[in-house]
Residue frames as qw, qx, qy, qz and C-alpha x, y, z in Angstrom:
[[0.236, 0.174, 0.815, -0.500, 34.22, 12.76, -6.33],
 [0.128, -0.204, -0.753, -0.612, 31.12, 11.56, -8.24],
 [0.467, -0.564, -0.448, -0.513, 28.34, 11.90, -5.67],
 [0.174, -0.351, 0.552, -0.736, 27.09, 12.37, -2.10],
 [0.602, -0.315, -0.707, -0.198, 25.06, 10.08, 0.19],
 [0.160, -0.307, 0.522, -0.780, 23.49, 10.79, 3.63],
 [0.371, -0.446, -0.814, 0.015, 21.27, 8.87, 6.04],
 [0.158, -0.291, 0.181, -0.926, 18.82, 11.18, 7.78],
 [0.207, -0.448, -0.847, 0.198, 16.40, 10.64, 10.61],
 [0.119, -0.584, -0.224, -0.771, 13.61, 13.20, 10.77],
 [0.108, 0.044, -0.677, 0.727, 13.20, 14.43, 14.25],
 [0.495, 0.000, 0.161, -0.854, 9.51, 15.49, 14.19],
 [0.845, 0.106, -0.173, -0.494, 8.22, 12.23, 12.58],
 [0.601, -0.449, 0.660, -0.041, 11.02, 9.87, 13.38],
 [0.885, 0.429, 0.179, -0.041, 11.09, 8.61, 9.81],
 [0.564, -0.431, 0.482, 0.514, 14.22, 7.65, 8.00],
 [0.604, 0.783, 0.023, -0.142, 15.38, 8.93, 4.60],
 [0.694, -0.140, 0.383, 0.593, 18.32, 8.44, 2.32],
 [0.316, 0.912, 0.031, -0.258, 19.51, 11.38, 0.22],
 [0.735, -0.032, 0.480, 0.478, 21.77, 10.78, -2.69],
 [0.291, 0.861, -0.110, -0.403, 23.34, 13.18, -5.22],
 [0.758, 0.018, 0.523, 0.390, 24.82, 11.79, -8.42],
 [0.071, 0.558, -0.368, -0.740, 26.39, 13.08, -11.62],
 [0.743, 0.432, 0.453, -0.239, 24.16, 12.18, -14.45],
 [0.638, 0.660, 0.146, 0.369, 26.01, 13.87, -17.27],
 [0.513, 0.190, -0.118, 0.828, 28.76, 16.45, -17.63],
 [0.083, -0.212, 0.128, -0.965, 26.33, 19.29, -16.79],
 [0.663, -0.373, -0.319, -0.566, 23.49, 17.38, -15.09],
 [0.118, 0.136, -0.856, 0.484, 23.28, 16.42, -11.48],
 [0.602, -0.407, -0.519, -0.450, 20.38, 14.63, -9.71],
 [0.103, -0.237, 0.717, -0.648, 19.53, 14.82, -5.95],
 [0.647, -0.265, -0.550, -0.457, 17.01, 12.25, -4.89],
 [0.328, -0.330, 0.615, -0.636, 15.40, 11.57, -1.54],
 [0.587, -0.103, -0.748, -0.291, 14.21, 8.05, -0.77],
 [0.693, -0.524, 0.194, -0.456, 12.12, 6.86, 2.22],
 [0.351, 0.364, -0.844, 0.179, 14.08, 4.26, 4.10],
 [0.801, -0.384, -0.446, -0.110, 13.46, 1.40, 6.49],
 [0.686, -0.725, 0.035, 0.044, 14.93, 0.89, 9.97],
 [0.796, -0.234, 0.288, 0.479, 18.30, -0.02, 8.40],
 [0.086, 0.740, -0.205, -0.635, 18.38, 3.02, 6.11],
 [0.323, 0.057, 0.802, 0.499, 17.71, 0.84, 3.10],
 [0.299, 0.137, -0.229, -0.916, 15.50, 2.58, 0.50],
 [0.611, 0.267, 0.608, -0.431, 11.96, 1.20, 0.39],
 [0.698, 0.595, 0.393, 0.066, 11.83, 1.74, -3.37],
 [0.433, -0.330, 0.331, 0.771, 14.78, 2.63, -5.54],
 [0.230, 0.361, 0.632, 0.646, 12.51, 3.30, -8.55],
 [0.154, -0.818, -0.419, -0.363, 10.14, 5.79, -6.70],
 [0.366, -0.011, -0.376, 0.851, 12.11, 8.47, -4.88],
 [0.115, -0.732, -0.541, 0.398, 10.07, 10.86, -2.65],
 [0.148, 0.951, -0.004, -0.271, 11.74, 13.86, -4.37],
 [0.748, 0.174, 0.292, 0.570, 14.05, 14.50, -7.27],
 [0.004, 0.934, -0.025, -0.357, 15.89, 17.82, -7.77],
 [0.775, 0.338, 0.200, 0.495, 17.88, 18.35, -10.92],
 [0.164, -0.902, 0.117, 0.383, 20.71, 20.92, -11.08],
 [0.668, 0.738, -0.076, 0.065, 23.18, 22.02, -13.66],
 [0.296, 0.706, -0.537, 0.354, 26.45, 22.56, -11.80],
 [0.651, -0.051, -0.679, 0.334, 28.39, 20.61, -9.21],
 [0.099, 0.070, -0.484, 0.867, 28.32, 23.46, -6.63],
 [0.570, -0.195, -0.096, -0.792, 24.44, 23.89, -7.06],
 [0.786, -0.096, -0.591, -0.156, 24.12, 19.99, -6.51],
 [0.510, -0.003, -0.671, 0.538, 26.20, 20.02, -3.43],
 [0.142, -0.105, 0.299, -0.938, 24.57, 23.03, -1.96],
 [0.678, -0.152, -0.317, -0.645, 21.09, 21.51, -2.77],
 [0.716, -0.050, -0.688, 0.110, 22.15, 18.26, -1.06],
 [0.319, -0.030, -0.597, 0.735, 23.36, 19.86, 2.15],
 [0.323, -0.119, 0.063, -0.937, 20.37, 22.22, 2.24],
 [0.756, -0.161, -0.400, -0.493, 17.87, 19.31, 1.88],
 [0.632, -0.052, -0.709, 0.307, 19.70, 17.20, 4.39],
 [0.099, 0.049, -0.465, 0.878, 19.68, 19.94, 6.99],
 [0.464, -0.100, -0.023, -0.880, 16.00, 20.80, 6.43],
 [0.737, -0.103, -0.594, -0.305, 14.88, 17.17, 6.30],
 [0.431, -0.002, -0.737, 0.521, 16.32, 16.66, 9.81],
 [0.011, -0.164, -0.508, 0.846, 14.30, 19.34, 11.43],
 [0.461, 0.177, -0.007, -0.869, 11.16, 20.11, 9.34],
 [0.734, 0.233, 0.549, -0.326, 8.26, 18.00, 8.35],
 [0.408, -0.063, 0.741, 0.530, 9.07, 16.00, 5.19],
 [0.338, 0.662, 0.653, 0.146, 5.78, 16.81, 3.37],
 [0.050, 0.947, 0.081, -0.306, 6.43, 20.59, 3.62],
 [0.282, -0.578, 0.554, 0.529, 9.96, 20.19, 2.15],
 [0.395, 0.187, 0.811, 0.388, 8.73, 17.88, -0.63],
 [0.228, 0.824, 0.507, -0.109, 5.83, 20.29, -1.40],
 [0.106, -0.864, 0.144, 0.470, 8.19, 23.30, -1.58],
 [0.267, -0.448, 0.693, 0.499, 10.55, 21.59, -4.00],
 [0.394, 0.381, 0.807, 0.219, 7.86, 19.99, -6.20],
 [0.215, 0.906, 0.299, -0.207, 6.32, 23.49, -6.75],
 [0.076, -0.796, 0.367, 0.475, 9.71, 24.96, -7.70],
 [0.327, -0.148, 0.811, 0.463, 10.46, 22.16, -10.16]]
């Protein structure tokens, strides 16, 4: 399996997001969150709201599932600020 993809509707703000995790290289994985429209199509492929880089497949999958779960329940700005400060 090369990547993961989820459609997420944020409950507090009712905004829609798409989260995608891909394998960039043998030891580089990228998880990106895109703001989406009503049909869950990203508004801008070139400007993700958040990008998180990881080194292993397990870290990438864990990050993907953690971000998906948090983005459903928490305010998106809070999640984006936390991860942008970490990076």
